[in-house]
PyMOL CGO cylinders between C-alpha atoms (Angstrom):
from pymol import cmd
from pymol.cgo import CYLINDER

trace = [
    CYLINDER, 17.68, -79.24, 10.73, 14.93, -76.71, 11.32, 0.3, 1, 1, 1, 1, 1, 1,
    CYLINDER, 14.93, -76.71, 11.32, 15.29, -73.07, 10.39, 0.3, 1, 1, 1, 1, 1, 1,
    CYLINDER, 15.29, -73.07, 10.39, 14.46, -70.41, 12.95, 0.3, 1, 1, 1, 1, 1, 1,
    CYLINDER, 14.46, -70.41, 12.95, 12.97, -68.02, 10.39, 0.3, 1, 1, 1, 1, 1, 1,
    CYLINDER, 12.97, -68.02, 10.39, 9.86, -68.98, 8.43, 0.3, 1, 1, 1, 1, 1, 1,
    CYLINDER, 9.86, -68.98, 8.43, 11.27, -67.22, 5.33, 0.3, 1, 1, 1, 1, 1, 1,
    CYLINDER, 11.27, -67.22, 5.33, 14.52, -69.22, 5.44, 0.3, 1, 1, 1, 1, 1, 1,
    CYLINDER, 14.52, -69.22, 5.44, 12.96, -72.62, 4.75, 0.3, 1, 1, 1, 1, 1, 1,
    CYLINDER, 12.96, -72.62, 4.75, 12.40, -73.03, 1.02, 0.3, 1, 1, 1, 1, 1, 1,
    CYLINDER, 12.40, -73.03, 1.02, 10.22, -76.11, 1.41, 0.3, 1, 1, 1, 1, 1, 1,
    CYLINDER, 10.22, -76.11, 1.41, 7.53, -74.62, 3.60, 0.3, 1, 1, 1, 1, 1, 1,
    CYLINDER, 7.53, -74.62, 3.60, 4.07, -74.06, 2.21, 0.3, 1, 1, 1, 1, 1, 1,
    CYLINDER, 4.07, -74.06, 2.21, 4.40, -70.32, 2.81, 0.3, 1, 1, 1, 1, 1, 1,
    CYLINDER, 4.40, -70.32, 2.81, 7.75, -70.24, 1.00, 0.3, 1, 1, 1, 1, 1, 1,
    CYLINDER, 7.75, -70.24, 1.00, 6.10, -69.26, -2.29, 0.3, 1, 1, 1, 1, 1, 1,
    CYLINDER, 6.10, -69.26, -2.29, 4.86, -65.99, -0.84, 0.3, 1, 1, 1, 1, 1, 1,
    CYLINDER, 4.86, -65.99, -0.84, 8.22, -64.23, -0.53, 0.3, 1, 1, 1, 1, 1, 1,
    CYLINDER, 8.22, -64.23, -0.53, 9.24, -64.59, -4.21, 0.3, 1, 1, 1, 1, 1, 1,
    CYLINDER, 9.24, -64.59, -4.21, 5.78, -63.37, -5.23, 0.3, 1, 1, 1, 1, 1, 1,
    CYLINDER, 5.78, -63.37, -5.23, 6.16, -60.31, -3.00, 0.3, 1, 1, 1, 1, 1, 1,
    CYLINDER, 6.16, -60.31, -3.00, 9.54, -59.54, -4.59, 0.3, 1, 1, 1, 1, 1, 1,
    CYLINDER, 9.54, -59.54, -4.59, 8.03, -59.95, -8.07, 0.3, 1, 1, 1, 1, 1, 1,
    CYLINDER, 8.03, -59.95, -8.07, 5.23, -57.51, -7.20, 0.3, 1, 1, 1, 1, 1, 1,
    CYLINDER, 5.23, -57.51, -7.20, 7.77, -55.04, -5.80, 0.3, 1, 1, 1, 1, 1, 1,
    CYLINDER, 7.77, -55.04, -5.80, 9.83, -55.29, -8.99, 0.3, 1, 1, 1, 1, 1, 1,
    CYLINDER, 9.83, -55.29, -8.99, 6.75, -54.77, -11.17, 0.3, 1, 1, 1, 1, 1, 1,
    CYLINDER, 6.75, -54.77, -11.17, 5.78, -51.77, -9.03, 0.3, 1, 1, 1, 1, 1, 1,
    CYLINDER, 5.78, -51.77, -9.03, 9.26, -50.26, -9.43, 0.3, 1, 1, 1, 1, 1, 1,
    CYLINDER, 9.26, -50.26, -9.43, 9.11, -50.70, -13.22, 0.3, 1, 1, 1, 1, 1, 1,
    CYLINDER, 9.11, -50.70, -13.22, 5.66, -49.12, -13.43, 0.3, 1, 1, 1, 1, 1, 1,
    CYLINDER, 5.66, -49.12, -13.43, 6.81, -46.23, -11.23, 0.3, 1, 1, 1, 1, 1, 1,
    CYLINDER, 6.81, -46.23, -11.23, 9.84, -45.67, -13.48, 0.3, 1, 1, 1, 1, 1, 1,
    CYLINDER, 9.84, -45.67, -13.48, 7.60, -45.60, -16.55, 0.3, 1, 1, 1, 1, 1, 1,
    CYLINDER, 7.60, -45.60, -16.55, 5.21, -43.20, -14.83, 0.3, 1, 1, 1, 1, 1, 1,
    CYLINDER, 5.21, -43.20, -14.83, 8.06, -40.91, -13.73, 0.3, 1, 1, 1, 1, 1, 1,
    CYLINDER, 8.06, -40.91, -13.73, 9.45, -40.71, -17.27, 0.3, 1, 1, 1, 1, 1, 1,
    CYLINDER, 9.45, -40.71, -17.27, 5.97, -40.03, -18.62, 0.3, 1, 1, 1, 1, 1, 1,
    CYLINDER, 5.97, -40.03, -18.62, 5.80, -36.91, -16.44, 0.3, 1, 1, 1, 1, 1, 1,
    CYLINDER, 5.80, -36.91, -16.44, 8.40, -35.27, -18.70, 0.3, 1, 1, 1, 1, 1, 1,
    CYLINDER, 8.40, -35.27, -18.70, 5.87, -35.30, -21.52, 0.3, 1, 1, 1, 1, 1, 1,
    CYLINDER, 5.87, -35.30, -21.52, 8.13, -36.71, -24.25, 0.3, 1, 1, 1, 1, 1, 1,
    CYLINDER, 8.13, -36.71, -24.25, 6.18, -39.53, -25.87, 0.3, 1, 1, 1, 1, 1, 1,
    CYLINDER, 6.18, -39.53, -25.87, 9.16, -41.09, -27.69, 0.3, 1, 1, 1, 1, 1, 1,
    CYLINDER, 9.16, -41.09, -27.69, 11.20, -41.48, -24.50, 0.3, 1, 1, 1, 1, 1, 1,
    CYLINDER, 11.20, -41.48, -24.50, 8.17, -42.77, -22.59, 0.3, 1, 1, 1, 1, 1, 1,
    CYLINDER, 8.17, -42.77, -22.59, 7.58, -45.45, -25.23, 0.3, 1, 1, 1, 1, 1, 1,
    CYLINDER, 7.58, -45.45, -25.23, 11.26, -46.45, -25.17, 0.3, 1, 1, 1, 1, 1, 1,
    CYLINDER, 11.26, -46.45, -25.17, 11.31, -46.71, -21.39, 0.3, 1, 1, 1, 1, 1, 1,
    CYLINDER, 11.31, -46.71, -21.39, 8.07, -48.70, -21.39, 0.3, 1, 1, 1, 1, 1, 1,
    CYLINDER, 8.07, -48.70, -21.39, 9.45, -51.13, -23.97, 0.3, 1, 1, 1, 1, 1, 1,
    CYLINDER, 9.45, -51.13, -23.97, 12.65, -51.41, -21.95, 0.3, 1, 1, 1, 1, 1, 1,
    CYLINDER, 12.65, -51.41, -21.95, 10.66, -52.17, -18.80, 0.3, 1, 1, 1, 1, 1, 1,
    CYLINDER, 10.66, -52.17, -18.80, 8.67, -54.85, -20.61, 0.3, 1, 1, 1, 1, 1, 1,
    CYLINDER, 8.67, -54.85, -20.61, 11.90, -56.34, -21.99, 0.3, 1, 1, 1, 1, 1, 1,
    CYLINDER, 11.90, -56.34, -21.99, 13.49, -56.31, -18.52, 0.3, 1, 1, 1, 1, 1, 1,
    CYLINDER, 13.49, -56.31, -18.52, 10.42, -57.99, -17.03, 0.3, 1, 1, 1, 1, 1, 1,
    CYLINDER, 10.42, -57.99, -17.03, 10.30, -60.69, -19.71, 0.3, 1, 1, 1, 1, 1, 1,
    CYLINDER, 10.30, -60.69, -19.71, 14.04, -61.38, -19.78, 0.3, 1, 1, 1, 1, 1, 1,
    CYLINDER, 14.04, -61.38, -19.78, 15.05, -61.00, -16.15, 0.3, 1, 1, 1, 1, 1, 1,
    CYLINDER, 15.05, -61.00, -16.15, 12.29, -60.73, -13.56, 0.3, 1, 1, 1, 1, 1, 1,
    CYLINDER, 12.29, -60.73, -13.56, 9.93, -63.43, -14.79, 0.3, 1, 1, 1, 1, 1, 1,
    CYLINDER, 9.93, -63.43, -14.79, 12.60, -66.11, -15.48, 0.3, 1, 1, 1, 1, 1, 1,
    CYLINDER, 12.60, -66.11, -15.48, 14.16, -65.43, -12.07, 0.3, 1, 1, 1, 1, 1, 1,
    CYLINDER, 14.16, -65.43, -12.07, 10.77, -65.84, -10.39, 0.3, 1, 1, 1, 1, 1, 1,
    CYLINDER, 10.77, -65.84, -10.39, 10.07, -69.07, -12.28, 0.3, 1, 1, 1, 1, 1, 1,
    CYLINDER, 10.07, -69.07, -12.28, 13.51, -70.43, -11.37, 0.3, 1, 1, 1, 1, 1, 1,
    CYLINDER, 13.51, -70.43, -11.37, 12.96, -69.73, -7.69, 0.3, 1, 1, 1, 1, 1, 1,
    CYLINDER, 12.96, -69.73, -7.69, 9.48, -71.29, -7.71, 0.3, 1, 1, 1, 1, 1, 1,
    CYLINDER, 9.48, -71.29, -7.71, 10.80, -74.38, -9.50, 0.3, 1, 1, 1, 1, 1, 1,
    CYLINDER, 10.80, -74.38, -9.50, 13.66, -74.69, -6.99, 0.3, 1, 1, 1, 1, 1, 1,
    CYLINDER, 13.66, -74.69, -6.99, 11.24, -74.44, -4.07, 0.3, 1, 1, 1, 1, 1, 1,
    CYLINDER, 11.24, -74.44, -4.07, 8.84, -76.93, -5.58, 0.3, 1, 1, 1, 1, 1, 1,
    CYLINDER, 8.84, -76.93, -5.58, 11.22, -79.72, -6.54, 0.3, 1, 1, 1, 1, 1, 1,
    CYLINDER, 11.22, -79.72, -6.54, 14.06, -79.53, -4.05, 0.3, 1, 1, 1, 1, 1, 1,
]
cmd.load_cgo(trace, "trace")
């Protein structure tokens, strides 16, 4: 069965592009959140938010990206 949308087929060669785009968007949102908090000028809160963003990236965004890439590669 063929999919009508090129993004719907996980096994296509271009299928790795969409998860990468979502990862870049998530990284951009985290950096923008850190930048926005840094505008307040409170260093302690900025450091906490930056550490939280790094923790979120390492514990949620990166494993989700790796899981999707693995699923596309081996299924």
